[in-house]
N, C-alpha and C positions, 0 to 999 in steps of 0.2 A: 272840493271842486264844485259841488252842487251849490255851496254857499256863495262862491264867486259868481256863478252864473246868475243866481237869484239877486245878488247885489247889483249886477250890471243891468238886469231886466228892470229892477225897481228904479234904478237911476234913469233909464230910458223913459220909463213911464212918468216919473216925476218931472222930467225935463219937458215932457209934453210932445215928444216926437210923434208925428201922425203916421199910422200904419200906411205903407205903400210909398212913403216919401223917400227921397234919397238919403235923408238923415236916418230914417228907420233902417234902411238896408245897410248903411254903414255901421249902425249899432249892432245889428244882427251879425254882421260879418265879424265884428270885434268880439262878440260873445262866443261865436263858434271858434274863433282863433285862440281864445284863452287856453282851453285845455291842451292844445297842441303846441303852444309856444315853447321855445327853447328854455326860457327862464322857469316856466312852470314845471317842465319835465325835469330840469336840473334840481329844482326845489324838492320835487317828489322823490328823486333819487337820494338826496341828502336826508330827507325824512326817514326813508327806509333804512339808510345806514345808521342813523341815530337809534332807531328802534332795535336794530340788530345788535349794536354796541351796548345798549342798555340791557338787553336780555343776556348778552354774554357776560357783562360785568356782574350780574347776579349769580352766575355760575362759577366764578373764579374762586379758587381756594389756595391757600398757602401750602405748598408741598413740603418745604423745609426752609430753615433759616439759611441765609447766605453764609458761606464759609470764607474765612480770611485766608490769605495766601499762606502756603506752607513755608516754613523757614528752616533752613539747615542750622543746626546748632553751631555756634562759633565760640571758641574759647578765647580767641584774641584776634585783633585785626590782621595778624600775620599768619593765621591758621591756614594750613595747606588745604583743609577741607573746603575752603571757599576761595581759593586762588589768591589769597593775600588781601582780599577785600571783603567788606561786609560791615557789620556793626563796628562803629568806632566812636569813642567818646569825643565830644567836641568841647572846646574850651568855652570861655565867656562869649556872649553874643558879639558877633563881629570879628571873632578870632578864627583863623583858619583851622580846619579839622586836622586830625592826626595824619601825617604823611603816609602814603601807601594805602589809604582807605578809599572806598568808593566815594565817600563824602569829599575827600581831598580832590579827587578827579573832577567832581562836579564843581567844587569851589573854583578850581583853576580854569574850568571851561566856561563859566558863566559870562565872563567879559566878552567872549566871542559872540555871545548872543545879545550884547549891549546892556548887561545888567551888572551892577556892582555887587560882588558877593557879600560885602559887608552889610548891604541893605537887603538883599533878596535871598540869601542862603537859608536863613532861618525858616522862611516860608516853604522853600523847596524841601528842607529837611523835615518839616512837619508833615508834608504830603508823603514823601517816599519812606519815611520811618513807619508810617501807618500802612502804606500800600505793600511794602515788601521787606521792611527792616534793612533796606539797602543790600539785600542778598540777590546776586545776579541770577541765581537759579530758582528764585521763588516762583512757584506756580500756583495758580488758582484753578479750581475745578471748572470755572467758566472758560478757561483757555488763556487767561491773562498770564503774562510771563515777564520775568525779569524785574529789575529795579523799578522801572516806571510802570510796570504791570500793563504793558501794551496788550490790547485785545483785538485780534489774535497776536501772539508774540511775533509771528512772521512779518508783521508790519515793520519791525525794526531792521529788516534786511535792507531797507532803503538807506540806512546809515552805515551798513557794512555786512559782509557775508558771515562775519564771526559773531553775529548778534546773540547767539545762544550762550556764548562762553566769554565774551569780552565786556566787562562792565563799562568801559569807556564808550564802546559802540552804543550800548543801551542808554547811557547818560546823554550822549550826543543826540540820539533820536528823541529821548524824553524831553530835553530842553527845547528842541525844535518843535515838538508837539505843543508844549506849553506856550511858546512864543506865538505859534500860528493860531491857537485856539483862544488863549486867554490874554496874551500880550506880555505877561510877566508872572513869575512864581507866586507873588502875593495875591494877584487876582485869581490865580488857580486855587490857592489855599482858601480864599474867601468862598469860592464856589464849593470846594471840597467840604468845608464846614457846614454848608447848608444841605449837602446831598450825600455825603460819605463816599463820593467818587469824584473824579475830575476828568 
């Protein structure tokens, strides 16, 4: 602040404003107003925030490594332990997944969101295989839940009250989330590859 005042005083001197003149009074008023102007106050607040953030960043430490979602073991896509859905093998690219699997539900639902499953399913599969293994009861210590790993899981209630137990409800919510945030599953997959989340 002292530097700003010194610069303004030096400028007034160099311009040759005579003491006692109206120009001099205007210059003095400008110098006095600088420390109390809204812009200067705002800049000072931002400077203080940057100092605090810089100090805080030097004190951060990694407590533990992030944990992946827990997965229930599944012996087959029709296993009763996962309600008849979960991991399922998919055929060649562009081919529908095994009927009765969570992947099949997503495949059949994608056109409702304006996406061709032949084009976009592989991107969706890449994300949700890594996020949850397509297990609708997958939980993460962070609070993320279900096939799309909604955080918190209760967000999926907007797609249905059975969000904790119905893979179709979770998939419907997850596809809506992807459409709203990324536009399509391949854009979401591109983001996931750079960040390990979507």
